[in-house]
C-alpha positions as a Markdown table, in Angstrom:
| # | Residue | x | y | z |
|---|---|---|---|---|
| 1 | Met | 22.8 | -2.7 | 9.7 |
| 2 | Pro | 20.0 | -4.4 | 8.2 |
| 3 | Asp | 16.7 | -5.5 | 10.2 |
| 4 | Ala | 16.2 | -9.2 | 10.5 |
| 5 | Arg | 12.9 | -9.1 | 10.7 |
| 6 | Asp | 13.0 | -7.5 | 6.7 |
| 7 | Gly | 15.1 | -10.5 | 5.6 |
| 8 | Ala | 18.1 | -12.6 | 5.8 |
| 9 | Pro | 21.1 | -10.4 | 7.6 |
| 10 | Gly | 23.1 | -8.8 | 4.6 |
| 11 | Ser | 20.6 | -9.8 | 2.0 |
| 12 | Gly | 18.6 | -6.5 | 1.9 |
| 13 | Arg | 15.8 | -8.1 | 0.8 |
| 14 | Leu | 12.3 | -8.4 | 2.7 |
| 15 | Arg | 10.2 | -10.7 | 3.8 |
| 16 | Pro | 6.6 | -11.7 | 3.3 |
| 17 | Pro | 4.4 | -10.7 | 6.5 |
| 18 | Ala | 4.6 | -13.1 | 9.4 |
| 19 | Leu | 2.0 | -16.4 | 9.6 |
| 20 | Gly | 0.3 | -14.8 | 12.5 |
| 21 | Leu | -0.7 | -11.6 | 10.4 |
| 22 | Leu | -1.9 | -14.0 | 7.4 |
| 23 | Leu | -4.1 | -15.6 | 9.5 |
| 24 | Ala | -5.4 | -12.4 | 11.8 |
| 25 | Glu | -6.9 | -11.3 | 8.1 |
| 26 | Ala | -10.2 | -12.7 | 9.1 |
| 27 | Arg | -10.7 | -9.1 | 11.4 |
| 28 | Ala | -11.7 | -7.7 | 8.1 |
| 29 | Leu | -15.1 | -8.5 | 9.0 |
| 30 | Phe | -14.9 | -6.2 | 12.0 |
| 31 | Glu | -13.7 | -3.7 | 10.0 |
| 32 | Phe | -16.7 | -3.8 | 8.0 |
| 33 | Asn | -19.0 | -3.9 | 10.5 |
| 34 | Ala | -17.1 | -0.7 | 12.3 |
| 35 | Ser | -17.8 | 1.1 | 8.9 |
| 36 | Leu | -21.8 | 0.2 | 9.0 |
| 37 | Leu | -21.4 | 1.2 | 12.6 |
| 38 | Leu | -19.6 | 4.8 | 11.9 |
| 39 | Ser | -21.6 | 5.7 | 8.7 |
| 40 | Pro | -23.1 | 8.4 | 10.5 |
| 41 | Leu | -19.6 | 9.9 | 11.0 |
| 42 | Leu | -18.1 | 8.8 | 8.0 |
| 43 | Met | -20.6 | 11.1 | 6.2 |
| 44 | Arg | -18.9 | 13.6 | 7.5 |
| 45 | Ala | -16.0 | 13.7 | 5.5 |
| 46 | Pro | -15.5 | 16.1 | 2.8 |
| 47 | Arg | -17.6 | 15.9 | 0.4 |
| 48 | Gly | -16.6 | 15.6 | -3.8 |
| 49 | Asp | -17.4 | 17.9 | -6.9 |
| 50 | Gly | -18.5 | 15.0 | -9.1 |
| 51 | His | -15.6 | 14.3 | -11.1 |
| 52 | Pro | -15.6 | 10.6 | -12.1 |
| 53 | Val | -13.7 | 7.9 | -10.1 |
| 54 | Leu | -12.8 | 4.4 | -11.2 |
| 55 | Ala | -12.0 | 1.8 | -8.6 |
| 56 | Leu | -9.7 | -1.1 | -9.5 |
| 57 | Pro | -9.9 | -4.6 | -7.5 |
| 58 | Gly | -7.0 | -6.3 | -6.2 |
| 59 | Phe | -5.9 | -9.7 | -6.9 |
| 60 | Leu | -8.2 | -12.0 | -7.7 |
| 61 | Ala | -11.3 | -9.7 | -6.7 |
| 62 | Ser | -14.1 | -8.5 | -8.6 |
| 63 | Asp | -16.0 | -5.3 | -9.0 |
| 64 | Leu | -18.3 | -6.7 | -5.6 |
| 65 | Ser | -15.0 | -6.4 | -3.3 |
| 66 | Met | -15.3 | -2.4 | -4.3 |
| 67 | Ala | -18.8 | -1.8 | -4.1 |
| 68 | Pro | -18.9 | -0.8 | -0.5 |
| 69 | Met | -15.8 | 1.9 | -2.0 |
| 70 | Arg | -17.9 | 3.2 | -4.9 |
| 71 | Arg | -21.4 | 3.0 | -2.4 |
| 72 | Tyr | -19.8 | 5.3 | 0.1 |
| 73 | Leu | -18.1 | 8.0 | -2.7 |
| 74 | Gly | -21.2 | 8.1 | -4.5 |
| 75 | Glu | -23.2 | 9.0 | -1.2 |
| 76 | Leu | -20.2 | 12.1 | -0.9 |
| 77 | Gly | -21.3 | 13.2 | -4.6 |
| 78 | Tyr | -18.7 | 11.3 | -6.9 |
| 79 | Glu | -19.3 | 9.5 | -10.2 |
| 80 | Thr | -18.1 | 6.3 | -9.3 |
| 81 | His | -17.0 | 3.4 | -11.9 |
| 82 | Ala | -16.5 | -0.3 | -11.7 |
| 83 | Trp | -13.5 | -1.2 | -14.0 |
| 84 | Arg | -16.1 | -4.2 | -16.0 |
| 85 | Met | -13.2 | -6.7 | -16.7 |
| 86 | Gly | -14.1 | -9.6 | -14.4 |
| 87 | Arg | -12.2 | -11.5 | -12.0 |
| 88 | Asn | -8.5 | -9.7 | -11.4 |
| 89 | Leu | -6.3 | -12.8 | -12.8 |
| 90 | Gly | -3.1 | -10.8 | -12.6 |
| 91 | Gly | -1.0 | -9.7 | -15.3 |
| 92 | Leu | 0.5 | -6.1 | -15.7 |
| 93 | Ala | 0.8 | -6.3 | -19.6 |
| 94 | Arg | -1.9 | -8.2 | -20.5 |
| 95 | Met | -4.6 | -5.6 | -18.5 |
| 96 | Arg | -3.0 | -2.6 | -19.5 |
| 97 | Glu | -5.0 | -2.0 | -23.0 |
| 98 | Gly | -7.9 | -2.6 | -21.7 |
| 99 | Leu | -7.5 | -0.2 | -18.5 |
| 100 | Arg | -6.3 | 2.6 | -20.7 |
| 101 | Ala | -9.5 | 1.6 | -23.2 |
| 102 | Arg | -11.9 | 1.9 | -19.8 |
| 103 | Leu | -10.1 | 4.5 | -18.3 |
| 104 | Ala | -10.5 | 6.9 | -21.8 |
| 105 | Glu | -14.5 | 5.8 | -22.0 |
| 106 | Ile | -15.1 | 7.5 | -18.9 |
| 107 | His | -13.0 | 10.4 | -19.4 |
| 108 | Gly | -14.6 | 11.1 | -22.8 |
| 109 | Ala | -18.0 | 10.3 | -21.4 |
| 110 | Ser | -17.4 | 13.1 | -18.6 |
| 111 | Gly | -15.4 | 15.1 | -20.3 |
| 112 | Arg | -13.2 | 15.7 | -16.7 |
| 113 | Lys | -10.0 | 14.0 | -15.3 |
| 114 | Val | -10.4 | 10.6 | -13.5 |
| 115 | Ser | -9.5 | 9.8 | -10.0 |
| 116 | Leu | -7.9 | 6.1 | -9.7 |
| 117 | Val | -8.4 | 4.3 | -6.5 |
| 118 | Gly | -7.0 | 0.8 | -6.5 |
| 119 | Trp | -6.8 | -1.9 | -4.0 |
| 120 | Ser | -3.7 | -4.2 | -3.7 |
| 121 | Leu | -3.1 | -5.1 | -7.3 |
| 122 | Gly | -5.5 | -2.7 | -8.4 |
| 123 | Gly | -3.3 | -0.1 | -6.9 |
| 124 | Val | -0.4 | -1.1 | -9.3 |
| 125 | Tyr | -2.7 | -0.5 | -12.1 |
| 126 | Ala | -3.5 | 2.3 | -11.1 |
| 127 | Arg | -0.1 | 3.7 | -10.7 |
| 128 | Asp | 0.7 | 2.5 | -14.1 |
| 129 | Leu | -2.4 | 4.0 | -15.7 |
| 130 | Ala | -1.1 | 7.6 | -14.3 |
| 131 | Leu | 2.1 | 7.1 | -16.0 |
| 132 | Gln | 0.5 | 5.8 | -19.5 |
| 133 | Ala | -2.2 | 8.6 | -19.4 |
| 134 | Pro | -1.8 | 11.4 | -17.1 |
| 135 | Glu | -3.6 | 13.7 | -19.4 |
| 136 | Met | -6.8 | 11.9 | -18.7 |
| 137 | Val | -5.9 | 11.0 | -14.3 |
| 138 | Arg | -6.5 | 13.7 | -11.7 |
| 139 | Tyr | -5.2 | 12.1 | -8.7 |
| 140 | Val | -4.4 | 8.2 | -7.5 |
| 141 | Val | -5.1 | 6.5 | -4.2 |
| 142 | Thr | -3.6 | 3.1 | -3.3 |
| 143 | Leu | -4.6 | 0.8 | -0.2 |
| 144 | Gly | -2.1 | -2.1 | 0.5 |
| 145 | Ser | -0.5 | -2.1 | -3.1 |
| 146 | Pro | 3.0 | -3.5 | -3.2 |
| 147 | Phe | 4.7 | -1.2 | -5.9 |
| 148 | Ala | 8.4 | -0.1 | -4.0 |
| 149 | Ser | 11.3 | -1.6 | -2.7 |
| 150 | Asp | 11.1 | -6.1 | -2.8 |
| 151 | Val | 7.5 | -6.5 | -4.5 |
| 152 | Lys | 8.3 | -10.4 | -3.7 |
| 153 | Ala | 7.7 | -9.7 | -0.3 |
| 154 | Thr | 4.4 | -10.8 | -0.2 |
| 155 | Asn | 2.6 | -13.9 | 0.7 |
| 156 | Ala | 0.9 | -14.1 | -2.3 |
| 157 | Thr | 3.4 | -14.1 | -5.2 |
| 158 | Ala | 3.4 | -18.0 | -6.2 |
| 159 | Leu | 0.1 | -17.6 | -6.2 |
| 160 | Tyr | 0.1 | -14.7 | -8.3 |
| 161 | Glu | 2.5 | -16.3 | -10.5 |
| 162 | Ala | 0.7 | -19.4 | -11.0 |
| 163 | Val | -2.4 | -17.7 | -11.9 |
| 164 | Ser | -0.9 | -14.6 | -14.2 |
| 165 | Gly | 1.5 | -16.6 | -16.1 |
| 166 | Glu | 3.5 | -13.6 | -15.5 |
| 167 | Arg | 6.8 | -13.7 | -13.0 |
| 168 | Val | 7.3 | -10.9 | -10.8 |
| 169 | Glu | 11.1 | -10.1 | -12.0 |
| 170 | Asp | 9.4 | -9.4 | -15.5 |
| 171 | Phe | 8.8 | -6.0 | -16.5 |
| 172 | Ala | 11.8 | -4.6 | -14.3 |
| 173 | Glu | 11.9 | -1.0 | -16.2 |
| 174 | Ala | 7.8 | -0.8 | -15.8 |
| 175 | Arg | 8.1 | -1.7 | -11.7 |
| 176 | Glu | 10.9 | 0.4 | -11.6 |
| 177 | Ala | 8.7 | 3.5 | -13.0 |
| 178 | Ile | 5.6 | 2.5 | -11.2 |
| 179 | Ala | 7.8 | 2.5 | -8.1 |
| 180 | Gly | 9.1 | 6.5 | -9.1 |
| 181 | Glu | 7.1 | 9.7 | -8.5 |
| 182 | Leu | 4.0 | 10.1 | -10.5 |
| 183 | Pro | 3.2 | 12.7 | -12.7 |
| 184 | Val | -0.3 | 13.4 | -11.1 |
| 185 | Pro | -0.9 | 13.8 | -7.2 |
| 186 | Ala | -0.9 | 10.5 | -5.4 |
| 187 | Thr | -1.4 | 8.7 | -2.0 |
| 188 | Ser | -0.7 | 5.3 | -0.5 |
| 189 | Ile | -2.5 | 4.4 | 2.2 |
| 190 | Tyr | -0.7 | 1.2 | 4.0 |
| 191 | Ser | -1.2 | -1.0 | 7.5 |
| 192 | Arg | 1.3 | -2.4 | 9.3 |
| 193 | Gly | -0.9 | -5.1 | 10.6 |
| 194 | Asp | -1.4 | -6.0 | 6.6 |
| 195 | Gly | -1.1 | -10.0 | 6.3 |
| 196 | Val | -0.4 | -10.0 | 2.7 |
| 197 | Val | 2.4 | -7.8 | 2.0 |
| 198 | Asn | 5.2 | -6.5 | 3.5 |
| 199 | Trp | 3.7 | -2.8 | 4.4 |
| 200 | Arg | 6.7 | -1.3 | 3.1 |
| 201 | Thr | 6.7 | -2.3 | -0.3 |
| 202 | Cys | 3.5 | 0.3 | 0.0 |
| 203 | Leu | 5.8 | 3.0 | 0.8 |
| 204 | Leu | 6.2 | 6.0 | -1.9 |
| 205 | His | 8.8 | 8.8 | -1.5 |
| 206 | Pro | 7.1 | 12.0 | -0.1 |
| 207 | Ser | 7.1 | 15.0 | -2.2 |
| 208 | Gly | 5.1 | 18.0 | -2.8 |
| 209 | Arg | 2.3 | 15.8 | -4.2 |
| 210 | Ala | 3.0 | 12.4 | -2.6 |
| 211 | Glu | 2.2 | 11.4 | 0.8 |
| 212 | Asn | 1.7 | 7.9 | 2.8 |
| 213 | Ile | -1.1 | 7.5 | 5.1 |
| 214 | Glu | -1.2 | 4.7 | 8.0 |
| 215 | Val | -4.1 | 3.2 | 9.4 |
| 216 | Tyr | -4.0 | 1.6 | 12.9 |
| 217 | Phe | -4.6 | -2.4 | 12.9 |
| 218 | Ala | -5.9 | -2.5 | 9.7 |
| 219 | Ser | -5.6 | -5.8 | 7.7 |
| 220 | His | -4.8 | -6.4 | 3.8 |
| 221 | Val | -8.4 | -7.7 | 3.0 |
| 222 | Gly | -10.0 | -5.1 | 4.8 |
| 223 | Leu | -8.7 | -2.0 | 3.6 |
| 224 | Gly | -11.2 | -0.9 | 1.5 |
| 225 | Val | -13.9 | -1.3 | 4.1 |
| 226 | Asn | -11.6 | -0.1 | 6.9 |
| 227 | Pro | -13.7 | 3.3 | 8.0 |
| 228 | Ala | -10.5 | 5.4 | 9.0 |
| 229 | Ala | -9.2 | 4.2 | 5.1 |
| 230 | Leu | -12.7 | 4.9 | 4.1 |
| 231 | Trp | -12.5 | 8.3 | 5.3 |
| 232 | Ala | -8.7 | 9.5 | 4.1 |
| 233 | Val | -9.8 | 8.1 | 0.4 |
| 234 | Ala | -12.6 | 10.7 | 0.1 |
| 235 | Asp | -10.2 | 13.7 | 2.1 |
| 236 | Arg | -8.0 | 13.0 | -0.2 |
| 237 | Leu | -10.3 | 12.7 | -3.5 |
| 238 | Ala | -12.1 | 16.0 | -2.4 |
| 239 | Gln | -8.9 | 18.0 | -3.5 |
| 240 | Pro | -9.5 | 20.6 | -6.0 |
| 241 | Glu | -8.1 | 19.6 | -9.2 |
| 242 | Gly | -4.5 | 20.9 | -9.8 |
| 243 | Glu | -4.3 | 21.4 | -5.6 |
| 244 | Phe | -2.6 | 19.4 | -3.0 |
| 245 | Trp | -1.9 | 19.2 | 0.9 |
| 246 | Arg | -1.1 | 16.9 | 2.9 |
| 247 | Leu | -3.9 | 15.1 | 5.7 |
| 248 | Thr | -3.3 | 17.8 | 8.5 |
| 249 | Gly | -4.6 | 17.0 | 11.9 |
| 250 | Gln | -8.0 | 18.4 | 11.8 |
| 251 | Ala | -8.8 | 16.5 | 8.5 |
| 252 | Arg | -8.1 | 13.0 | 10.1 |
| 253 | Leu | -10.6 | 10.8 | 11.6 |
| 254 | Pro | -9.9 | 10.1 | 15.3 |
| 255 | Leu | -9.5 | 6.2 | 14.7 |
| 256 | His | -6.4 | 4.3 | 14.2 |
| 257 | Met | -4.9 | 7.2 | 12.0 |
| 258 | Pro | -1.6 | 7.9 | 13.9 |
| 259 | Arg | 0.9 | 11.1 | 13.3 |
| 260 | Gln | 4.0 | 10.2 | 12.7 |
| 261 | Ser | 7.1 | 12.8 | 13.2 |
| 262 | Gly | 5.2 | 15.8 | 11.8 |
| 263 | Gln | 4.4 | 13.7 | 8.8 |
| 264 | Tyr | 0.8 | 15.0 | 8.4 |
| 265 | Arg | 1.6 | 18.5 | 10.0 |
| 266 | Ser | 1.8 | 21.4 | 6.9 |
| 267 | Asp | 1.8 | 24.8 | 6.8 |
| 268 | Glu | -0.2 | 25.2 | 3.9 |
| 269 | Lys | -4.0 | 26.1 | 3.9 |
| 270 | Arg | -6.3 | 23.9 | 6.0 |
| 271 | Arg | -9.8 | 23.2 | 4.9 |
| 272 | Pro | -12.1 | 24.5 | 7.6 |
| 273 | Arg | -13.9 | 21.0 | 9.2 |
| 274 | Ala | -18.0 | 21.2 | 10.3 |
| 275 | Pro | -18.1 | 19.9 | 13.5 |
| 276 | Val | -19.8 | 16.3 | 14.4 |
| 277 | Lys | -23.2 | 16.6 | 17.0 |
| 278 | Phe | -23.2 | 13.8 | 19.8 |
| 279 | Phe | -25.4 | 13.5 | 22.7 |
| 280 | Gly | -25.5 | 17.3 | 21.6 |
| 281 | Arg | -22.4 | 18.6 | 22.2 |
| 282 | Glu | -20.4 | 19.9 | 19.1 |
| 283 | Leu | -17.1 | 17.4 | 18.6 |
| 284 | Trp | -14.3 | 18.5 | 16.5 |
| 285 | Leu | -12.1 | 15.6 | 14.8 |
| 286 | Thr | -9.0 | 15.7 | 16.1 |
| 287 | Val | -7.0 | 13.3 | 17.8 |
| 288 | Arg | -6.7 | 15.3 | 20.9 |
| 289 | Ser | -10.4 | 15.3 | 21.2 |
| 290 | Cys | -10.6 | 12.0 | 20.9 |
| 291 | Arg | -8.1 | 10.8 | 23.5 |
| 292 | Arg | -9.7 | 13.2 | 26.1 |
| 293 | Trp | -13.3 | 11.5 | 25.5 |
| 294 | Thr | -12.3 | 8.1 | 25.4 |
| 295 | His | -10.3 | 8.8 | 28.8 |
| 296 | Arg | -13.7 | 10.0 | 30.0 |
| 297 | Phe | -16.0 | 7.6 | 29.2 |
| 298 | Cys | -13.6 | 4.6 | 29.0 |
| 299 | Ile | -14.3 | 3.6 | 32.8 |
| 300 | Trp | -12.8 | 0.3 | 32.6 |
| 301 | Lys | -9.6 | 1.0 | 30.8 |
| 302 | Arg | -8.8 | 3.6 | 33.8 |
| 303 | Leu | -9.6 | 1.0 | 36.5 |
| 304 | Arg | -7.6 | -1.7 | 34.9 |
| 305 | Cys | -4.7 | 0.8 | 34.4 |
| 306 | Arg | -5.1 | 1.2 | 38.6 |
| 307 | Cys | -4.9 | -2.2 | 39.2 |
| 308 | Met | -2.2 | -3.3 | 37.2 |
| 309 | Ser | -0.1 | -0.5 | 38.6 |
| 310 | Ala | -1.2 | -1.3 | 42.2 |
| 311 | Ala | -0.1 | -5.0 | 41.5 |
| 312 | Trp | 3.0 | -3.9 | 39.8 |
| 313 | Arg | 4.0 | -1.8 | 42.8 |
| 314 | Ser | 3.3 | -4.8 | 45.0 |
| 315 | Phe | 5.4 | -7.2 | 43.3 |
| 316 | Ala | 8.3 | -4.8 | 42.3 |
| 317 | Cys | 8.9 | -2.8 | 45.9 |
| 318 | Pro | 7.2 | -5.5 | 48.6 |
| 319 | Thr | 9.3 | -3.2 | 51.4 |
| 320 | Ile | 7.7 | 0.0 | 49.9 |
| 321 | Thr | 4.2 | -1.3 | 49.9 |
| 322 | Arg | 4.4 | -3.2 | 53.2 |
| 323 | Ala | 5.9 | 0.1 | 54.9 |
| 324 | Thr | 3.4 | 2.1 | 53.6 |
| 325 | Ser | 0.6 | 0.1 | 54.9 |
| 326 | Ser | 2.1 | -0.1 | 58.1 |
| 327 | Lys | 2.0 | 3.5 | 58.4 |
| 328 | Thr | -1.1 | 3.7 | 57.4 |
| 329 | Ser | -2.6 | 1.3 | 59.8 |
| 330 | Arg | -0.6 | 3.7 | 62.9 |
| 331 | Arg | -2.4 | 6.5 | 62.0 |
């Protein structure tokens, strides 16, 4: 049965995100500040092997929007590159030739395959590049990129068509190929709180070398600077060339990254992780340890839960509450 939230009943189409989510995109500023505060922790991510990484900005964005991502990956040992094509005004057919030339330039200068990190529309470009030149692409990571299902389920469709002069319905075969399986490993990072694109349009078909990673509470505008998304990108790019394994429990940053139906569990080998020093104690980056320490330090949350449960008992079961209090007074 179709979900009413996805579109008109029986239509099988997806709807753009709600207006409330779109207005909440301003929280991207807090995500950026969180990355700055957590920078010592983020630097504990797996380090790269120095291979080149090309960062592709989203619609109406420029290289400046990907500067934090490039800076972070550069600190981890990668050779980062901007796309140098000005502001992204859209147009898949128009940008394809220039992007392939830029990819060939980086590949020729380094002599190594290039990993592609694309934000929003930049992720669509990245997947298209992997199809056009798989011999030059090592890995593809997309951030909130609407390439699957109903790609019109965004709050920017009308603006995109007006600026780019290209209709979303055009190039149906190319869009179908981009949504399919790539000849290189790929990861799609998305958020259910995305206020610009419907998160279902960011889901690829999981396979032996493709996976989806959800980040809690992230906005569309803030995905490129979200601390959990930054960690996920660094961890994915650190895989040796020609190898792929899913994001496992010990590899995940314990911040807004859920484990869904065993999606991140894998019987494949796990890379060893170094513990994080915190007030002289060694902490492993696991969800279980994060919950334990959060419960231990968040006194306000514990008091709030106790007060709320007591208030609920008084409201829902007044007879039992009075009887209990009378027995206590008699004693």
